[in-house]
C-alpha atoms as a printed R data frame, in Angstrom:
    type eleno elety resid chain resno       x       y       z
1   ATOM     1    CA   MET     A     1  87.006  92.003  55.101
2   ATOM     2    CA   LYS     A     2  89.810  92.744  57.544
3   ATOM     3    CA   GLU     A     3  92.773  90.406  57.824
4   ATOM     4    CA   GLN     A     4  92.731  88.263  60.980
5   ATOM     5    CA   PRO     A     5  95.228  89.701  63.506
6   ATOM     6    CA   VAL     A     6  97.755  87.427  65.203
7   ATOM     7    CA   VAL     A     7  96.679  88.628  68.638
8   ATOM     8    CA   GLY     A     8  92.968  89.055  69.241
9   ATOM     9    CA   GLN     A     9  90.083  89.179  66.827
10  ATOM    10    CA   TRP     A    10  87.884  91.670  65.041
11  ATOM    11    CA   VAL     A    11  84.503  92.269  66.631
12  ATOM    12    CA   GLU     A    12  81.671  94.061  64.861
13  ATOM    13    CA   GLY     A    13  81.492  97.698  65.943
14  ATOM    14    CA   ILE     A    14  85.057  97.832  67.296
15  ATOM    15    CA   ASP     A    15  87.785  99.164  65.007
16  ATOM    16    CA   THR     A    16  90.779  97.545  66.722
17  ATOM    17    CA   PRO     A    17  91.665  93.909  67.463
18  ATOM    18    CA   VAL     A    18  90.351  92.829  70.864
19  ATOM    19    CA   VAL     A    19  90.542  89.905  73.286
20  ATOM    20    CA   ASN     A    20  87.933  88.649  75.720
21  ATOM    21    CA   GLU     A    21  89.121  89.821  79.145
22  ATOM    22    CA   ARG     A    22  87.025  87.191  80.909
23  ATOM    23    CA   ALA     A    23  88.804  84.377  79.048
24  ATOM    24    CA   VAL     A    24  92.171  86.041  79.688
25  ATOM    25    CA   ARG     A    25  91.474  86.241  83.420
26  ATOM    26    CA   ALA     A    26  90.353  82.596  83.501
27  ATOM    27    CA   SER     A    27  93.541  81.668  81.665
28  ATOM    28    CA   ALA     A    28  95.593  83.670  84.174
29  ATOM    29    CA   GLY     A    29  93.900  81.771  86.988
30  ATOM    30    CA   ILE     A    30  94.743  78.417  85.403
31  ATOM    31    CA   LEU     A    31  98.362  79.465  84.907
32  ATOM    32    CA   PHE     A    32  98.534  80.882  88.433
33  ATOM    33    CA   LEU     A    33  97.277  77.635  89.969
34  ATOM    34    CA   ALA     A    34  99.837  75.535  88.089
35  ATOM    35    CA   GLY     A    35 102.657  78.031  88.621
36  ATOM    36    CA   PHE     A    36 102.008  78.574  92.316
37  ATOM    37    CA   SER     A    37 101.911  74.811  92.889
38  ATOM    38    CA   ALA     A    38 105.272  74.378  91.127
39  ATOM    39    CA   TRP     A    39 106.794  77.394  92.894
40  ATOM    40    CA   LEU     A    40 105.576  76.291  96.343
41  ATOM    41    CA   TRP     A    41 106.894  72.770  95.752
42  ATOM    42    CA   SER     A    42 110.323  74.182  94.881
43  ATOM    43    CA   VAL     A    43 110.371  76.439  97.945
44  ATOM    44    CA   ILE     A    44 109.310  73.673 100.343
45  ATOM    45    CA   THR     A    45 111.324  70.743  98.967
46  ATOM    46    CA   GLY     A    46 114.161  72.401  97.059
47  ATOM    47    CA   ASP     A    47 113.234  70.319  93.984
48  ATOM    48    CA   LEU     A    48 113.261  72.742  91.058
49  ATOM    49    CA   GLN     A    49 112.022  70.330  88.385
50  ATOM    50    CA   PRO     A    50 108.309  71.311  88.601
51  ATOM    51    CA   MET     A    51 109.289  74.988  88.427
52  ATOM    52    CA   ARG     A    52 111.467  74.323  85.373
53  ATOM    53    CA   ILE     A    53 108.623  72.476  83.655
54  ATOM    54    CA   PHE     A    54 106.140  75.242  84.447
55  ATOM    55    CA   GLY     A    55 108.621  77.892  83.265
56  ATOM    56    CA   ILE     A    56 108.954  76.153  79.912
57  ATOM    57    CA   VAL     A    57 105.185  75.652  79.575
58  ATOM    58    CA   PHE     A    58 104.567  79.306  80.520
59  ATOM    59    CA   ALA     A    59 107.180  80.549  78.022
60  ATOM    60    CA   ILE     A    60 105.612  78.434  75.262
61  ATOM    61    CA   GLU     A    61 102.147  79.731  76.213
62  ATOM    62    CA   MET     A    62 103.279  83.370  75.995
63  ATOM    63    CA   MET     A    63 105.181  82.709  72.765
64  ATOM    64    CA   LEU     A    64 102.064  81.165  71.207
65  ATOM    65    CA   ARG     A    65  99.956  84.153  72.281
66  ATOM    66    CA   LEU     A    66 102.411  86.647  70.834
67  ATOM    67    CA   PHE     A    67 103.620  84.994  67.634
68  ATOM    68    CA   VAL     A    68 101.209  82.241  66.565
69  ATOM    69    CA   GLY     A    69  97.843  83.575  67.646
70  ATOM    70    CA   THR     A    70  95.509  83.693  70.574
71  ATOM    71    CA   VAL     A    71  93.183  81.155  68.951
72  ATOM    72    CA   PHE     A    72  95.921  78.488  69.277
73  ATOM    73    CA   THR     A    73  96.761  79.038  72.942
74  ATOM    74    CA   PRO     A    74  95.734  76.132  75.206
75  ATOM    75    CA   THR     A    75  94.850  78.008  78.397
76  ATOM    76    CA   LEU     A    76  93.063  80.775  76.488
77  ATOM    77    CA   ILE     A    77  90.978  78.145  74.710
78  ATOM    78    CA   LEU     A    78  90.166  76.552  78.063
79  ATOM    79    CA   GLY     A    79  89.444  79.983  79.585
80  ATOM    80    CA   ALA     A    80  87.106  80.804  76.688
81  ATOM    81    CA   LEU     A    81  85.254  77.513  77.187
82  ATOM    82    CA   ILE     A    82  84.898  78.127  80.926
83  ATOM    83    CA   THR     A    83  83.627  81.689  80.458
84  ATOM    84    CA   ARG     A    84  81.479  80.946  77.402
85  ATOM    85    CA   PRO     A    85  78.153  81.458  79.265
86  ATOM    86    CA   GLN     A    86  79.276  84.980  80.286
87  ATOM    87    CA   ARG     A    87  79.037  88.142  78.188
88  ATOM    88    CA   PRO     A    88  82.493  88.900  76.730
89  ATOM    89    CA   GLU     A    89  84.338  91.963  77.976
90  ATOM    90    CA   TRP     A    90  86.336  93.152  74.971
91  ATOM    91    CA   VAL     A    91  89.667  94.862  75.655
92  ATOM    92    CA   GLU     A    92  92.282  96.098  73.216
93  ATOM    93    CA   ALA     A    93  94.791  93.473  72.192
94  ATOM    94    CA   ARG     A    94  97.644  96.027  72.157
95  ATOM    95    CA   SER     A    95  97.710  96.275  75.951
96  ATOM    96    CA   LYS     A    96  97.638  92.508  76.315
97  ATOM    97    CA   ILE     A    97 100.519  92.181  73.839
98  ATOM    98    CA   LEU     A    98 102.615  94.353  76.147
99  ATOM    99    CA   ALA     A    99 101.579  92.329  79.214
100 ATOM   100    CA   TRP     A   100 102.241  89.004  77.515
101 ATOM   101    CA   GLY     A   101 105.591  90.284  76.228
102 ATOM   102    CA   MET     A   102 106.541  91.098  79.807
103 ATOM   103    CA   GLY     A   103 105.416  87.610  80.872
104 ATOM   104    CA   PHE     A   104 107.444  86.031  78.070
105 ATOM   105    CA   GLY     A   105 110.519  88.018  79.100
106 ATOM   106    CA   MET     A   106 110.115  87.044  82.749
107 ATOM   107    CA   SER     A   107 109.631  83.374  81.855
108 ATOM   108    CA   LEU     A   108 112.787  83.410  79.732
109 ATOM   109    CA   ALA     A   109 114.714  85.102  82.546
110 ATOM   110    CA   GLY     A   110 113.456  82.472  84.992
111 ATOM   111    CA   CYS     A   111 114.314  79.597  82.653
112 ATOM   112    CA   PHE     A   112 117.792  80.960  81.939
113 ATOM   113    CA   SER     A   113 118.476  81.548  85.634
114 ATOM   114    CA   LEU     A   114 117.457  77.943  86.408
115 ATOM   115    CA   GLY     A   115 119.437  76.488  83.527
116 ATOM   116    CA   TRP     A   116 122.232  77.968  81.486
117 ATOM   117    CA   LEU     A   117 123.153  80.855  83.773
118 ATOM   118    CA   GLY     A   118 123.409  78.654  86.856
119 ATOM   119    CA   LEU     A   119 122.297  81.435  89.195
120 ATOM   120    CA   PRO     A   120 121.340  80.710  92.805
121 ATOM   121    CA   THR     A   121 117.920  79.116  93.237
122 ATOM   122    CA   ILE     A   122 116.572  82.150  95.075
123 ATOM   123    CA   VAL     A   123 116.983  84.303  91.940
124 ATOM   124    CA   ALA     A   124 114.707  82.044  89.883
125 ATOM   125    CA   GLN     A   125 112.249  81.763  92.762
126 ATOM   126    CA   VAL     A   126 112.033  85.559  93.064
127 ATOM   127    CA   ILE     A   127 111.549  85.989  89.297
128 ATOM   128    CA   CYS     A   128 108.834  83.324  89.310
129 ATOM   129    CA   GLY     A   129 107.308  84.822  92.465
130 ATOM   130    CA   VAL     A   130 107.002  88.249  90.816
131 ATOM   131    CA   CYS     A   131 105.468  86.678  87.712
132 ATOM   132    CA   LEU     A   132 103.003  84.750  89.896
133 ATOM   133    CA   LEU     A   133 102.113  87.942  91.760
134 ATOM   134    CA   LEU     A   134 101.265  89.604  88.442
135 ATOM   135    CA   LEU     A   135  99.168  86.575  87.428
136 ATOM   136    CA   TYR     A   136  97.366  86.755  90.767
137 ATOM   137    CA   LEU     A   137  96.658  90.480  90.333
138 ATOM   138    CA   GLU     A   138  95.232  89.752  86.877
139 ATOM   139    CA   THR     A   139  93.021  86.879  87.938
140 ATOM   140    CA   ALA     A   140  91.837  88.137  91.337
141 ATOM   141    CA   PHE     A   141  91.597  91.892  90.817
142 ATOM   142    CA   GLY     A   142  91.555  92.318  87.037
143 ATOM   143    CA   THR     A   143  94.721  94.423  87.224
144 ATOM   144    CA   CYS     A   144  96.881  94.028  84.121
145 ATOM   145    CA   LEU     A   145 100.347  95.591  84.455
146 ATOM   146    CA   GLY     A   146 100.760  95.784  80.675
147 ATOM   147    CA   CYS     A   147  97.453  97.640  80.449
148 ATOM   148    CA   VAL     A   148  98.478 100.079  83.193
149 ATOM   149    CA   VAL     A   149 101.825 100.732  81.473
150 ATOM   150    CA   ALA     A   150 100.079 101.227  78.105
151 ATOM   151    CA   GLN     A   151  97.638 103.705  79.674
152 ATOM   152    CA   ARG     A   152 100.478 105.722  81.163
153 ATOM   153    CA   PHE     A   153 103.166 105.652  78.481
154 ATOM   154    CA   ALA     A   154 101.710 104.722  75.077
155 ATOM   155    CA   ARG     A   155 101.476 107.465  72.465
156 ATOM   156    CA   ARG     A   156  98.078 106.150  71.419
157 ATOM   157    CA   LYS     A   157  96.211 105.466  74.647
158 ATOM   158    CA   PRO     A   158  94.059 102.337  74.763
159 ATOM   159    CA   GLN     A   159  90.317 102.955  74.497
160 ATOM   160    CA   LEU     A   160  89.010  99.567  75.665
161 ATOM   161    CA   CYS     A   161  90.398  98.501  79.040
162 ATOM   162    CA   ALA     A   162  89.321  95.892  81.562
163 ATOM   163    CA   GLY     A   163  86.691  97.240  83.928
164 ATOM   164    CA   ASP     A   164  86.479 100.389  81.764
165 ATOM   165    CA   THR     A   165  89.565 101.762  83.565
166 ATOM   166    CA   CYS     A   166  90.506 103.794  80.473
167 ATOM   167    CA   ALA     A   167  87.438 106.010  80.780
168 ATOM   168    CA   TYR     A   168  86.497 105.684  84.454
169 ATOM   169    CA   THR     A   169  87.563 108.294  87.012
170 ATOM   170    CA   PRO     A   170  87.177 107.104  90.608
171 ATOM   171    CA   PRO     A   171  85.725 109.478  93.211
172 ATOM   172    CA   ALA     A   172  88.186 111.918  94.766
173 ATOM   173    CA   LYS     A   173  89.503 111.273  98.256
174 ATOM   174    CA   GLY     A   174  86.705 111.789 100.755
175 ATOM   175    CA   GLU     A   175  83.961 111.434  98.131
176 ATOM   176    CA   GLN     A   176  81.812 108.366  97.683
177 ATOM   177    CA   HIS     A   177  80.012 106.694  94.825
178 ATOM   178    CA   SER     A   178  76.419 107.829  94.638
179 ATOM   179    CA   ILE     A   179  74.300 104.864  95.642
180 ATOM   180    CA   LEU     A   180  70.556 104.828  95.128
181 ATOM   181    CA   ARG     A   181  68.642 103.510  98.093
182 ATOM   182    CA   ASP     A   182  65.085 102.154  98.152
């Protein structure tokens, strides 16, 4: 029996650790909702406390995903419960590790800019805004920046990507998908 990976899980018939993309997208939506609310509050009122709290929660969430395990991550557990009635879409954990590492780095940069570094508020708001944009792209369009970067630059290209983007070639410019009509 294979040892349980920190990130992802083994699924019968797949020879690499995977995560359920549907649960990940649900989790991204939950984080986006909380983060956007905190960010908008800080932009409108100038009160940075909700953004600080979200930054810390987000950093802890990413740290848990990367170092403790995806089975112990609160929003992923909630996302898995929400998407339980749906068929899982298994994607390689390696790409998600890269994406979550980028999220962890951005959350640390945002927290440091709000706290110890004492940078202007706009710097933290821009960092958080970019992070929220990436969360929105993940939840609304299924676009994972870490997955895109892994597809382009990794020595060993991922084989299981969200929406089958690893193997799918869209129609060339001017061409259309062939659609069967009744």
